[in-house]
N, C-alpha and C positions, 0 to 999 in steps of 0.2 A: 507401461513405464514411459516416463518422459525424460528427455535429455536436458532441456532448459526450462526451468521453472522460475516464475516470478511470484513472490509472496507479497501482496499488497498489504501493508500494515498501518492501521490507525492506532497511534500510541495511546489513545484514551480508551480503547476497547481491550477487554481482557481475553480475547480469543487468540492472540498472537502465538502463544505457545502451542495451541492446538493446530493452527494453520502451518506453523513451521514443522511440527512433528509429522503432520500429514504429508507435507511436501517431501520430507525425508523418506517416507514410506513409498511414495510413488515415483521417486527419482531413480532413473536407471543408473546402474553402476557406471561411474565415470562421468555422470551428468553434473550439471551445475545448478545451484539454487541462488537466486538473488532476492534480497528483501528490499522493498521499496517503501519509503515513507514520504508522502507528499505534504508539504506545508502549504496550506491554502493562503494565498495572498489576501491581506485585508482589502475590503472594498475601497474604492477611490476616496470617499470622504473620510473613512476611518484611517486609511494610510496617511492621509495628509495631516492628521492630528497626532499620529504616533511618532514619538521621537526615534531616531535611528538607533540609539543605544538600547531602547526597550525591545525593538525588533531583533537586534543582535543577541540580546540576552535570551529572548524566547527561542531563537534558533539554536543557541548554545545549549539551553536546557533540553530541547527536543533531541539534539544529537546525543546528549548524555543518556537520556531515557532510551533512545533507540539502541545505543550500545549495550545498555543493561539488558534489554529484551533479547538481544542476540548473544548474550554471554554464554549460553549453553549450546550455541550453534556456531562454533568458530569457523566452520567451512562455508558459511553463508556470506555472500558478498553484500555488504550494505550499500544502499543507494538512497541518498536524500535529495529531494527535488522540491521546487516551488512551482505553484500553479494550481490549476483546477484539477482535483484528484482523478476523476474518471479519464479526463483527457490525457493527463501525464501517464497514468497507468497504461492506457492503450498505446500511446506513443513509445513508451519505454519498451513495452512488449514487442512492438513492431521493429523498432531499431535494433533490438538485441536478439531477434529471431527466436523468441520464446514460443514453446509449444504448449504451455499450460500456465494459466494464472490461477493462483490460490488466494482467496480472500475471505474475510469474515463479513457478516452482515447482521444488522439488528432487525428486530421485528419492525416491519414498516408501520409508520404512523400515517395519519391522514395526509400530511403534506407530501409524503413519498408517493402517494397515489396520483398526485397532480404533477409533481415535478420529477419524481423518480429518485431512487437512492443511487449512490455511487455504484454499488454492486449491480443493480439493474441495468444501469447504463453500460457497464463493462460487459455484462452478459450479452446485451443487445448488439454491441458493436465490435466485439473482439473477433479477430481472425484466427483464434486458436481456442483450445478447450479452456473452460473456466470451471473451477470447483468453488462453490460458495458454502461457507460454514455459517450456521446460525449460532449466535452466542447465547 
């Protein structure tokens, strides 16, 4: 059983309910569960062309979707962040003293074998246990 869990959530994957339910099962009594969604920053050239209001609208829509996904889990602390997903997941886990990261993963495609998926990077570099769900 784990005392501090971080559930890394990609809002466009349908595995969120499974990862949250699993985190509930492996959380020690009195433990805490945090859910993290990382909004990836647009690349330099793309961000220069996007209007601020469109970025704000996207962020607002993501926050609403995140809230909906957590509706059945009121005890889970929501955390929204911006940046590179694997880096932010690892930094958040370290800063908050997490002892287990729970996250979903898709079936790897050809590109993942060359550059690696977010889940693969987290597994390789995490200083705590990582449970990966395949969707």
